[in-house]
Phi, psi and omega in degrees: 000126184281170185300317181299319180296317182297318176297316175303315180295317180295321179293320179295322177296319181296315177298321184288323181289320180295313178299316175305312181299313178300318182293313175303317180298321186285324177298318182302129188292136178236125182268076187266150176241130000289151180297147176237115186252140173220072193301335186248020164304146183298146171305140179278324177228135190296315182285118188293321187295320180290327174295315183297315175305320182288335177290338181073356176317152168233171182224138170255136194221139167268126188229141168278143177296326175203173172290129177293148173272103179295330180299333179257008178072024182286141169226120186247135184290152177260155167235164179268141180227148168245141184219148164300156184287347176270004172102355180274163167070031178299123178227134182284135182254318176243158178216087187222077179316327187248022174223136182270113181262123185211177172047063172289148188213116186271139178293155187299330174280355177075008174280337184223160157219150173259170170210173187056052182058032173092019179286324182235145177245131181244129167284122177299332183280317191256339181072012174292136185244145169217155182278128179236345186048051181268215185217167190292320193263137176270145173275160186294340178282351187065015185259347186213159165243163189220151180214165176241100183256200184293326181272348177133204180272131184230133183251141182239123175292125186286338179273310181269337188076002180299127179262147183274171176293134176303136169267123186298145173228165178281335187208133173288138181222156173266112183292130176259329186192163178229145181288163186290335172275002181076006185275330192227143174249154173235147181195182171241149171226142183263139176056058185230129178061035180076015178239140177298312177234145175206143178262125187228163175213160180205162181296146178294344176271003185091161180139202190290133167281131183243126179279136173266155181298147178291152169290138183302135182099163184264074182246160173283132179240129183198177175047063178282157176213140176273150165295151187311326182273000181068007184265346177235168176214149172236161178194160174278110182272007181081097180096004179173165172274135174243152185226136167206172184279150173253119179214098185291349176287340173280148183308314181264008180072011180197160174274010170072358179277122187248133173251130183236080184255130349265159183274070190205105183298328180295329176277316187268348187077181188269346185206052178292140177236113189270153168229123183281144172290161180304324180273358180075359183282338187225156177228126171274136179207160174264132178264113171260125187306145187289340177255017190249185176261154181285350174283341182291131184269123199236170187288147178270139187230165176231132178253133173271119188289325191296318180233016170075009180288143185223148171227155179257129185245001177221150180293153176302145172089014183249312192270148175280204179217192184057059172060042171275042186192150172202162183278145171229157181292161172311143188303320188289341179274349192247358180287142179305000000 
């Protein structure tokens, strides 16, 4: 091999190594604020599990030690665990056999998560926990949580515990999520405006409740969630996760175009309720068997929105459901 060939070969290796490093760096999850989501961007690695491993994302999950035997009237408490998003490195966080730990919810900036509907606050970097008696939904600045009670919409400061003066509302609802600009809440209402199930939204300052179009077919619809940038939403459309744009400037709050990846109840289960990754590329959900009961505690799965590929990252019988899981930043991004 002559000198010129050697130089060319070394240059090729150098370029390849640089590109590989840039690609890996690009895949690595960055918890940037404000969030930028691109749900339909092309997959970076064909193998979904490998791509997830490269992102470094983790999950906080409420897990049962085993499936309860309903025939014997068993109920088993959940504890919180942290896992790499590819299913490795499962680590137990809480150990409270007589208290059920559930519903973790990560702050928009990725620095904290709450659990038990906002009762406890955990620092993602140190995993130190304190009781705050907050609420399930976070405000975009990650300084407060919010609920809609009998008196109206109330915000709670996570550091001081101080509650705001209630904002009156026409109807009490259980808030599911808030847009990244802090202007809108989304939620579900049963038996509203002539529909058994309906996904609705209203201004965060109070005001008219607006109904979104129902999913085609007679299915139960519930558990809506905004993408971190507030431009998309997913929800359980009964037999699969459905995705559509959110645009409150439109009469129905959306352009009504629905994406359902994949349209297969055997893949998604009968009642999936999704949580978006910070980049919007992935949705975590629990797969409840299509021929099973919603009370059966089922495996946690990840959907890649762009191509509809899914993987199962936990064994059957562990995870609860109805959002008993959420995404947290890579470990290296969470160190003090």
